[in-house]
N, C-alpha and C positions, 0 to 999 in steps of 0.2 A: 912436785910431790913425789922424790921418788920413793920408792917402795911400797905405795898407794894403789892398792889394786880394788877398785867397785864394782861393783852392776844393783844400781836405783834406781829402778822403775817407777815412776810415780803416775798416777793418771788421778789429775785434779776434775774438778766440778765446780763452777760458779756460776752466778747469777744476776741479769739485769737489776738493777739496784728498784723493788717496787714488783721487780716479777715483771717486768714491760715489755712487748713483743718488740723490741726496737730494732733488732738486727734485721737489717733487711737483704736479702737477697743479690738487690743492686752494688753492697760495700761488701758483702759476706767473706768473698776472695783475697781481698785487699785485707780488709780487720784480720784476718788469718795467716797472711803472709808480716802484717807489721810484728803481732802475736809469736809468730815464728821468728823475725827476728830478732826479739827481745830475749827469747830464749837463746838463741844462739850468740851472742853477743855475751851471757853470761856462762858461757863454756857447757853450754847443756844441749842434749838434742832431740829435736823436736820427730817423732814418731806418727804422731798422727793428732790434729786439730779438727774440732766440726764446732763452731756457733749458729746451736739454732737461732730460734729469733728472744728468749729469754733466756738463754744457758749457755753456756759453754764447756766441752769436753777437750781437754789437752794432756795428752798423755808425752811424756817428756821422760828421755834416762838421767838423770841428774849426776853435776861434778861435785865431786865428794866436796869440795870446800865451802860450798853456796847449800844454805838452810832453806827445805820448802817455803818458808814464811817469807825470806828472802829473796825468792822468783816470783810470788805471787803477787809480792807489792812491786816489781818492778812492772809485770803483766798486767797488771789492773793499772796503776796508775800511768804507764806508756800509754796503754792501750786509750785508755781516755782521756789522755791528752790527744793521740792525735785526732780519735773518733768529733771530740770538740773544735778543734782545729779545721777537721775538713766539712767542719756543721752539714754534720747527713743527717743528724739528728735536732730536731728542734728543742729550745731548754738545751738544759744541761744534764750531756750523760756522764751516769756512774755505776759500778758496779755496785752489789750488795756488799755488805761486810761478812770477811770471812769466806771460808769453802771449805772441799773435801778434799781430803788427801789418798788415793787407794795404792800401796804398793803393792808390786809383781815381782815373779820372778822371771826372768829369762825363759822360759816355756814359753811362758804366758805370752809373749810378743804381738803373733799374732791374732791371737787371737780376742786383745783388746782394741786392734787398731781397726780387726773388720768391723767391733762392735761400736766404735767412735766415728768411722766410716758409713757405717750403715745406720745414723740417727734421723733422718727423715723418715726412713718406713717404718723405727722401733718406736718415734713418737706419734705413730697412726693408732696403735694397738696400745700404748702405755703414756699416761702421762709424766712430767717432770718429778714430780711428788710423788708418784708409785716407785717410778728409777730410784729414784735419790733416796727413799727409805729402805728399798731393797735393796741395795749398795750399801747402808749400814749395816744393816742385817748380816747379810751374808758376809761380809767383815768385823762382826762382834765387835761394832761399834758402839758406846755406851752412849746415848744420849737426852737432851731433852727439849722435849719438843715446844719449848716457848723460845726455845734461839737456835732453832733450825733458821732455813731463807724461811720468805716471806711468802707465803702459798696463797695463790689465788686459783681458784678452781670455778 
């Protein structure tokens, strides 16, 4: 793609179906590597990832030929397939429908990376629902509560 120059940085947030805490520390690192491999195979760059027990934050530099929807389709289907083949989780694993996608400028990369890598500490003070609603508000995204992730507190 000659003469195409971009800076496309997106933080994706997506949740385990039913918001179950299925992602265990025993395989979290391996799952993150699988997701990063999917991202890299689509010519994107992973800046940070953290798989919480019930949701994941993924910060990537997007390739200009790939839509965010297509990347999320590949990440979610590929990682679900991998988890199901590994049998790390009893029953069938899947991600909830939908995701959040939040764009940033290059000057925000360091802060977003730190935020994502600090997820365990962050969630000692704030629930996933509180975090997600604040992201939607911060980015002035209109939403209908009935179409948000399933939240169980």
